[in-house]
Steps between C-alpha positions, in 0.01 A plus 500: 500500500624854419674659801639815319379684195670780317287741289720694254398758244685513162765763446454842333371498138486763231122511557560577867712800418229626260232449761296259283233253600689196377251223602527194270719687246879497534796731534867422521701575814686828499885493564411594857253212504769256396717628784207473745448138396868423557482664847190313577678173416785593723269580789328167479805295400524324840138389484420147379174504316331159449278643235465816304157622371520767230275711289548410130528860394841603349587761762479236776689235297772759426520588871534130585769444236706808603465426869659150466250370758405202291803294577600140568193367313240676718161416364321800340123516429380779278134569593256726320332566833811697601466757214442862579148638497343525152445871442293443188472817285729690736802268437803691373339830588669750723354523848492878489311497167188323643209737556396525867152375411653173375764450765302347786663159421837626623384507865165327521541119533168434335536742203601369158672685220308445170562141386724421801509370850429652836732416791226271631497314160869456530465371853248244376736368236810521716391366834415135410853451370651694789325285752623186321852641520468550875391148551760337275770268638785733435639687797630813338339654196576811289212663318624747238217711367360851476382796705131412544542126577757579769259746662207257481717227660601733787139609544409126539765451769367795702142378471388844387214544247612546136391868523822552703720367218715819484606480862847371400743643245684283252796649310684340211721211611379520861480196724223396736561206730232310695568213736269244665554517875288337776222440254495866385631668187724782613618774262876540570553772243316669212617731220857440607736686262798522727696283255456760219778755473 
C-alpha cells in the first residue's frame, strides 16, 4: 500500500510564459523549464520511486525526461486522467484576453469554459484513478502532472469541498509530498520550490 506520494507539476513552458490556458494542447519547455526539470531531478535523486504515474502530454513527458527521474527501469504509467483541465474554446488563449463576463471558470469550481471542463469535471475524471493509486501495492509513488490535478489532489487530502480548490498554490516544477501516518494522510510539504535556483 502507498505510504508516500509525491505530486509534481511540470516545468515551465513557452505557454506558461505567455500566460496561456494550455489545457490539452501542448507547449515545449523553455530553457528555464529544462533547467527546472534538472533541478527537480536533483532534488528527488535520493528518493526511490516504485512507480511513476505521468500525464501523457508532452510538457510532462519532457519534464520527466529532463529530470532523469525515470531511472533503473522504474515503471511508468501514462494516464489520460492526469492531463490538465480541458479549457475547450479558451485553450491557447491568453488569460488576460478573456472578457470578465466569460472568466468565471478561472475561480468557480463548477463553471465551465465553452466546450471545456470545470474543476469539478476534472475531479470526477481524476479521482477514481488517484484513489486506485493510493491503494496500490507500491510504497512510494511519483505523480507527475499539471497545476489543476495537483490542487484537486491536495484538496482531497484536506477533506475540503471542491469549491476551496484554490487554497494551495502550485508553481512550475514544485513538489508536494504526502505520507500515510497512523492511518492519516499528512501533507508534509506543498508547492515546494526550494530546489529551484
